[in-house]
C-alpha positions as CSV (number, residue, x, y, z in Angstrom):
1,X,-2.8,-37.7,1.6
2,X,-5.8,-36.6,3.6
3,X,-8.7,-38.9,3.9
4,X,-12.3,-38.0,3.1
5,X,-13.2,-37.3,6.7
6,X,-10.2,-34.9,7.2
7,X,-11.2,-33.0,4.1
8,X,-14.7,-32.6,5.3
9,X,-13.6,-31.5,8.7
10,X,-11.3,-28.9,7.1
11,X,-14.1,-27.7,4.8
12,X,-16.2,-27.1,7.9
13,X,-13.4,-25.2,9.6
14,X,-13.0,-23.1,6.4
15,X,-16.6,-22.2,6.5
16,X,-16.3,-21.2,10.1
17,X,-13.2,-19.1,9.3
18,X,-15.0,-17.2,6.5
19,X,-17.9,-16.4,8.8
20,X,-15.5,-15.2,11.5
21,X,-13.8,-12.9,9.0
22,X,-17.0,-11.4,7.9
23,X,-18.1,-10.9,11.5
24,X,-14.9,-9.4,12.6
25,X,-14.6,-6.8,9.8
26,X,-18.4,-6.0,9.9
27,X,-18.2,-5.5,13.7
28,X,-14.9,-3.4,13.4
29,X,-16.4,-1.5,10.4
30,X,-12.9,-1.7,8.8
31,X,-10.6,-4.4,7.7
32,X,-9.5,-6.4,4.6
33,X,-11.9,-9.1,3.5
34,X,-10.9,-10.0,0.0
35,X,-7.4,-11.2,0.7
36,X,-8.4,-13.0,3.9
37,X,-11.1,-15.0,2.1
38,X,-8.7,-15.9,-0.7
39,X,-6.3,-17.4,1.8
40,X,-8.7,-19.1,4.0
41,X,-8.0,-22.7,2.8
42,X,-4.2,-22.2,2.8
43,X,-4.1,-21.1,6.5
44,X,-6.7,-23.5,7.6
45,X,-4.8,-26.5,6.2
46,X,-1.4,-25.1,7.3
47,X,-2.4,-24.6,10.9
48,X,-4.6,-27.7,11.3
49,X,-2.5,-30.3,9.4
50,X,1.0,-29.0,8.5
51,X,2.6,-26.6,10.9
52,X,4.2,-27.6,14.2
53,X,3.3,-24.9,16.7
54,X,2.3,-25.3,20.4
55,X,-1.0,-23.8,21.5
56,X,0.8,-23.6,25.0
57,X,2.7,-20.7,23.4
58,X,4.1,-19.3,26.6
59,X,5.2,-22.4,28.5
60,X,5.8,-25.3,26.1
61,X,8.9,-27.2,26.6
62,X,9.2,-27.6,22.8
63,X,8.7,-24.0,22.1
64,X,12.0,-23.4,20.4
65,X,11.4,-26.4,18.2
66,X,8.2,-24.8,16.8
67,X,7.8,-23.9,13.1
68,X,7.7,-20.3,12.3
69,X,5.0,-18.5,10.4
70,X,5.1,-15.0,8.9
71,X,2.0,-13.3,7.5
72,X,3.8,-11.1,5.1
73,X,0.4,-9.8,3.7
74,X,-0.3,-8.5,7.2
75,X,-3.5,-6.7,6.3
76,X,-5.3,-10.1,6.0
77,X,-4.9,-10.5,9.7
78,X,-8.5,-11.4,10.3
79,X,-8.1,-15.0,8.8
80,X,-4.9,-15.5,10.9
81,X,-6.7,-14.6,14.1
82,X,-9.6,-16.8,13.3
83,X,-7.3,-19.8,12.6
84,X,-5.3,-19.1,15.9
85,X,-8.5,-19.1,17.8
86,X,-9.5,-22.3,16.3
87,X,-6.2,-23.8,17.4
88,X,-6.7,-22.6,20.9
89,X,-4.2,-19.7,21.2
90,X,-6.9,-17.5,22.6
91,X,-10.7,-17.6,23.2
92,X,-12.9,-17.3,20.1
93,X,-14.9,-14.5,21.9
94,X,-11.8,-12.3,21.6
95,X,-12.3,-12.2,17.8
96,X,-14.9,-9.5,18.2
97,X,-12.3,-7.2,19.7
98,X,-10.6,-7.1,16.3
99,X,-9.3,-3.6,15.4
100,X,-10.6,-2.2,18.7
101,X,-8.4,0.2,20.7
102,X,-6.4,-1.8,23.3
103,X,-7.1,-5.2,21.6
104,X,-4.4,-7.7,21.0
105,X,-6.0,-8.3,17.6
106,X,-4.8,-5.3,15.7
107,X,-5.4,-4.6,12.0
108,X,-2.0,-5.9,11.3
109,X,-0.6,-8.8,13.4
110,X,1.7,-8.0,16.3
111,X,3.5,-10.3,18.8
112,X,1.2,-8.9,21.5
113,X,-1.1,-11.7,20.2
114,X,-0.3,-15.2,21.3
115,X,0.9,-17.2,18.2
116,X,2.2,-14.2,16.3
117,X,5.9,-14.3,15.6
118,X,6.6,-10.9,14.2
119,X,4.7,-7.6,13.4
120,X,4.0,-7.4,9.7
121,X,2.0,-5.2,7.2
122,X,4.7,-3.1,5.6
123,X,4.4,-5.1,2.4
124,X,7.4,-6.7,0.8
125,X,9.2,-7.4,4.0
126,X,8.0,-10.8,5.1
127,X,10.1,-12.9,2.9
128,X,13.3,-11.1,4.1
129,X,12.2,-11.8,7.7
130,X,11.6,-15.4,6.8
131,X,15.2,-15.7,5.3
132,X,16.6,-14.2,8.5
133,X,14.6,-16.7,10.6
134,X,15.8,-19.6,8.4
135,X,19.4,-18.6,8.7
136,X,19.2,-18.2,12.4
137,X,17.5,-21.6,12.9
138,X,20.3,-23.2,10.8
139,X,23.0,-21.6,12.9
140,X,21.3,-22.9,16.0
141,X,20.9,-26.4,14.4
142,X,17.2,-26.1,14.7
143,X,15.3,-28.2,12.1
144,X,12.1,-26.1,12.3
145,X,10.5,-24.9,9.1
146,X,9.7,-21.2,8.2
147,X,6.4,-20.5,6.4
148,X,5.8,-17.1,4.8
149,X,2.4,-16.2,3.2
150,X,2.7,-13.5,0.6
151,X,0.3,-11.6,-1.5
152,X,1.0,-11.3,-5.2
153,X,0.6,-7.5,-5.2
154,X,3.4,-7.1,-2.7
155,X,5.6,-9.1,-5.1
156,X,6.0,-5.9,-7.1
157,X,8.2,-4.7,-4.3
158,X,12.1,-4.8,-4.9
159,X,12.8,-6.2,-1.5
160,X,10.9,-9.4,-2.3
161,X,13.3,-10.1,-5.2
162,X,16.4,-9.5,-3.0
163,X,14.9,-12.2,-0.7
164,X,14.2,-14.4,-3.6
165,X,17.9,-14.2,-4.5
166,X,19.1,-14.7,-0.9
167,X,17.2,-17.8,-0.1
168,X,18.7,-20.2,-2.7
169,X,22.1,-18.6,-2.4
170,X,22.0,-19.6,1.3
171,X,20.4,-22.9,0.4
172,X,17.5,-22.3,2.8
173,X,15.6,-25.4,2.1
174,X,13.5,-25.0,5.2
175,X,12.0,-21.8,3.9
176,X,8.6,-22.2,2.3
177,X,6.9,-19.3,0.7
178,X,3.2,-19.5,-0.2
179,X,2.0,-16.9,-2.7
180,X,-1.6,-16.1,-2.6
181,X,-2.0,-15.5,-6.4
182,X,-5.5,-14.0,-6.5
183,X,-4.4,-11.4,-9.2
184,X,-6.0,-8.4,-7.5
185,X,-4.6,-5.6,-5.3
186,X,-6.1,-2.4,-4.0
187,X,-5.5,-0.6,-7.4
188,X,-6.9,-3.4,-9.5
189,X,-5.5,-6.3,-11.5
190,X,-1.8,-7.0,-10.6
191,X,-1.1,-7.5,-14.3
192,X,-2.3,-4.0,-15.1
193,X,-0.5,-2.4,-12.2
194,X,2.8,-4.1,-12.7
195,X,2.8,-7.5,-14.4
196,X,4.2,-10.6,-12.6
197,X,3.7,-13.2,-15.3
198,X,5.2,-15.6,-16.0
199,X,5.6,-15.8,-12.3
200,X,6.4,-19.5,-12.2
201,X,9.2,-19.2,-14.7
202,X,10.7,-16.2,-12.9
203,X,10.7,-18.1,-9.6
204,X,12.4,-21.1,-11.2
205,X,15.0,-18.9,-12.8
206,X,15.8,-17.6,-9.3
207,X,16.5,-21.3,-8.4
208,X,13.4,-21.9,-6.3
209,X,11.4,-25.2,-6.2
210,X,8.1,-24.1,-7.6
211,X,4.8,-26.0,-7.0
212,X,1.7,-24.5,-8.6
213,X,-1.7,-25.4,-7.1
214,X,-5.3,-24.5,-6.8
215,X,-5.2,-22.5,-3.6
216,X,-8.8,-23.5,-2.6
217,X,-8.2,-27.3,-3.1
218,X,-7.5,-28.7,0.4
219,X,-5.8,-31.9,-0.8
220,X,-3.5,-29.9,-3.2
221,X,-2.6,-27.5,-0.4
222,X,-1.7,-30.2,1.9
223,X,0.3,-32.2,-0.6
224,X,2.3,-29.1,-1.7
225,X,3.2,-28.1,1.8
226,X,4.3,-31.6,2.7
227,X,6.3,-32.0,-0.5
228,X,8.0,-28.6,0.2
229,X,9.2,-29.8,3.6
230,X,11.2,-32.5,1.8
231,X,12.8,-30.3,-0.8
232,X,16.5,-29.6,-1.0
233,X,16.0,-25.9,-1.9
234,X,13.5,-23.2,-0.9
235,X,10.0,-23.7,-2.1
236,X,7.6,-21.3,-3.5
237,X,3.9,-22.6,-3.5
238,X,2.1,-20.7,-6.2
239,X,-1.5,-20.9,-5.0
240,X,-4.0,-19.6,-7.6
241,X,-7.0,-18.2,-5.7
242,X,-10.0,-16.1,-6.0
243,X,-10.1,-12.7,-4.0
244,X,-13.2,-12.7,-1.8
245,X,-13.7,-16.4,-2.3
246,X,-17.0,-17.7,-0.9
247,X,-19.1,-14.6,-1.2
248,X,-20.4,-14.2,-4.7
249,X,-20.6,-10.4,-4.9
250,X,-17.1,-10.1,-3.4
251,X,-15.3,-12.6,-5.6
252,X,-12.8,-11.2,-8.1
253,X,-13.8,-7.7,-7.1
254,X,-10.9,-5.4,-6.1
255,X,-13.4,-3.1,-4.3
256,X,-13.6,-5.5,-1.5
257,X,-9.8,-5.3,-0.9
258,X,-10.2,-3.2,2.2
259,X,-13.8,-2.4,2.8
260,X,-16.2,-3.5,5.5
261,X,-19.8,-4.7,4.5
262,X,-22.8,-2.7,5.6
263,X,-25.6,-4.5,7.5
264,X,-27.4,-5.6,4.3
265,X,-24.2,-6.8,2.6
266,X,-23.2,-8.6,5.8
267,X,-26.5,-10.4,6.1
268,X,-26.3,-11.5,2.4
269,X,-22.8,-12.8,2.7
270,X,-23.5,-14.8,5.9
271,X,-26.5,-16.3,4.1
272,X,-24.4,-17.5,1.2
273,X,-22.1,-19.1,3.7
274,X,-24.8,-21.2,5.5
């Protein structure tokens, strides 16, 4: 378990990440804020405490032993870039090139950016990619873990459920899916667009190890990931979150799925995060 000092340090990093997301999207005048803010604690804890990835991405002797991460909800790239910059994959100054022509920090992640394994953004594909990675690692007798962060809206895609069948069938216990369950997508509430509930029971019926948590509770996130690493079957961490978390007028508001704040909104949001 994390001690009090570790939790405080991670809370500080989360606040920095939220500010970075706002700055990046405001500066680019485009981007996806809501889902980036809902997954802030998840990615901050994962990259600072749980995942084994070398910042020396290009020349590490242990490169092949690294854990793999797939951001299936690729439109939330701003939070991934912020966390990667915190970990030293590239200078933080580069964050302000987000979504600019010629930048390595495109609107959806691509391997042109250090630390990114695979291009994503066509929703519903990430878990299948994760299955392929996990199978490949097993064949090469590599004990690395594979993490996939998914949005709940993309779980309405049929390809997700094919992957959900494949992983237990292949006994891919090194595969850990984290579902950002903020219950909103671009068209509104997930349950109105195409209902997912009871999602936990559906995942269990597909023979997944299911851990349900508060996706903004740092201690719960850490414990769930560490427990998932020890499981004898693939694990789905069902992380209940709030879309737009941290900025009052963005929280639980589907309108902030893919909209950049204007100057006034940006100033108000940054003030709330002080």
